C-alpha positions in Angstrom: 123.1 122.6 122.3 123.5 120.1 119.5 125.0 116.7 120.1 126.8 114.6 117.6 126.1 110.9 117.6 127.9 108.1 115.9 125.1 106.0 114.5 125.5 102.9 112.6 122.3 102.2 110.9 121.4 98.5 110.3 118.2 97.3 108.8 116.4 94.0 108.1 114.1 93.6 105.3 111.9 90.5 105.5 111.2 90.5 101.8 114.9 90.5 100.5 115.2 86.7 100.1 112.6 87.1 97.4 115.2 88.8 95.2 117.1 85.7 94.8 114.3 83.4 94.2 113.5 82.1 90.5 110.8 83.6 88.6 107.5 82.0 89.5 105.2 80.7 86.7 102.1 82.7 85.8 99.2 82.1 88.2 97.2 81.3 85.0 98.8 77.9 84.6 101.8 79.2 82.5 99.7 81.3 80.1 101.2 84.6 79.3 104.7 86.0 79.3 106.8 85.3 82.3 109.0 88.0 83.8 112.7 88.0 82.9 114.8 86.5 85.6 116.6 89.8 86.1 113.4 91.8 86.7 113.0 93.3 90.3 109.5 92.1 91.6 107.3 95.2 91.8 106.9 95.1 95.7 110.7 95.2 96.0 111.0 98.4 93.8 110.1 100.2 97.0 112.6 98.3 99.3 116.0 99.8 100.0 118.2 102.1 102.0 118.8 105.8 101.0 121.7 107.4 102.7 120.7 110.5 104.7 124.2 111.6 105.8 124.2 114.4 108.4 120.4 114.0 109.0 118.9 113.4 112.4 116.4 111.0 113.5 113.1 112.4 114.9 114.2 112.4 118.5 110.9 113.6 119.9 109.1 110.5 118.3 107.3 108.6 121.1 108.6 104.9 121.5 108.2 102.3 124.2 111.1 100.3 125.7 110.9 96.7 126.4 109.2 97.3 129.9 106.4 99.2 128.3 107.6 102.6 129.4 106.8 105.3 126.8 109.4 108.1 126.2 110.7 110.1 123.4 113.4 108.4 121.2 115.9 110.9 122.6 115.7 109.2 126.0 117.8 106.3 124.5 120.4 108.5 123.1 123.0 109.8 125.7 126.6 111.0 125.8 127.8 107.7 124.3 127.7 106.8 120.5 124.7 104.5 119.5 124.7 101.4 117.4 121.2 101.8 115.8 119.2 99.0 114.1 115.8 98.7 112.5 114.2 95.3 112.7 111.0 93.7 113.9 110.7 91.1 116.7 108.4 88.6 115.2 110.6 88.4 112.0 111.2 84.8 110.9 114.1 85.5 108.6 116.4 88.4 107.9 115.8 90.6 111.1 117.1 87.7 113.2 120.1 87.3 111.0 120.9 91.0 111.2 120.4 91.1 115.1 122.3 87.9 115.7 125.2 89.1 113.5 125.2 92.5 115.1 125.7 90.8 118.6 128.4 88.5 117.2 130.1 91.4 115.6 130.0 93.5 118.7 131.4 90.7 120.7 134.8 91.1 119.0 135.2 94.9 119.2 137.2 96.1 122.1 134.4 98.4 123.5 131.7 97.7 126.0 128.0 98.6 125.8 127.1 100.9 128.6 130.7 102.1 128.9 131.6 103.0 125.4 128.3 102.9 123.4 124.7 101.9 123.6 122.6 99.9 121.3 119.1 100.9 120.2 116.9 98.7 118.1 113.6 100.0 116.9 110.9 97.8 115.5 109.2 98.8 112.3 106.2 96.6 113.1 103.6 98.5 114.9 102.1 95.2 116.1 105.2 94.4 118.2 104.7 94.6 121.9 107.0 95.4 124.9 106.8 91.7 125.8 108.1 90.7 122.3 110.9 93.4 122.6 111.8 92.1 126.0 112.1 88.5 124.7 114.1 89.6 121.7 116.5 91.7 123.8 116.9 88.7 126.2 117.9 86.5 123.3 120.3 89.0 121.6 121.9 89.9 124.9 122.4 86.2 125.6 123.8 85.8 122.2 126.2 88.7 122.9 127.3 86.8 126.0 127.7 89.6 128.4 124.5 89.9 130.5 125.9 92.6 132.6 125.6 95.0 129.6 121.8 94.4 129.2 121.0 97.9 130.5 122.8 99.4 127.5 120.7 97.5 125.0 117.4 99.2 124.2 114.6 97.3 122.1 111.9 99.7 121.3 108.4 99.5 119.8 106.3 102.4 118.4 103.1 103.3 116.8 102.7 103.8 112.9 103.4 107.5 113.0 106.6 107.2 114.9 107.8 104.2 112.8 107.1 106.2 109.6 109.0 109.2 110.9 112.0 107.2 112.1 112.3 104.8 109.1 111.8 107.9 106.7 114.7 109.8 108.5 116.8 106.8 108.4 116.1 106.2 104.6 115.0 102.8 105.4 112.3 101.6 102.9 110.4 98.4 103.3 107.5 96.6 102.0 105.2 94.1 104.0 105.1 90.9 102.2 
């Protein structure tokens, strides 16, 4: 039996602020042509989000929850819709903004996590640990302001193969800076 899930894909890209930065002088002390200010830096050409409407996430991909328990991704998708986000837990910039804003946005909707929907956040950094996931979950649920909903929030880590499969299926392209 095929299940339909309402999935909102949110992503955080640690390198996005670089787009708004002014062109930097040449490392050779100004010698040579500078890139035009409208040019996209080479690393950012591979950063983006490609819509894959109607596609599925790799539900058999192994992930670990914030307690360190390993399970297939499907274990975190049940009968309720899922708000899905990609972020990493040691991010010092945009990932935190995305997760904080997600919690703030969910505060004002008339639905309740665990009753009406679940939240699944998958880290795209294979170095993230269950301890980091638990800490980030604690901070975001605290920001959300309803600690009784914590069981409906799942902060997951994964190995490189699972991360590649999940980000590819979601159309989420990123570059490590």
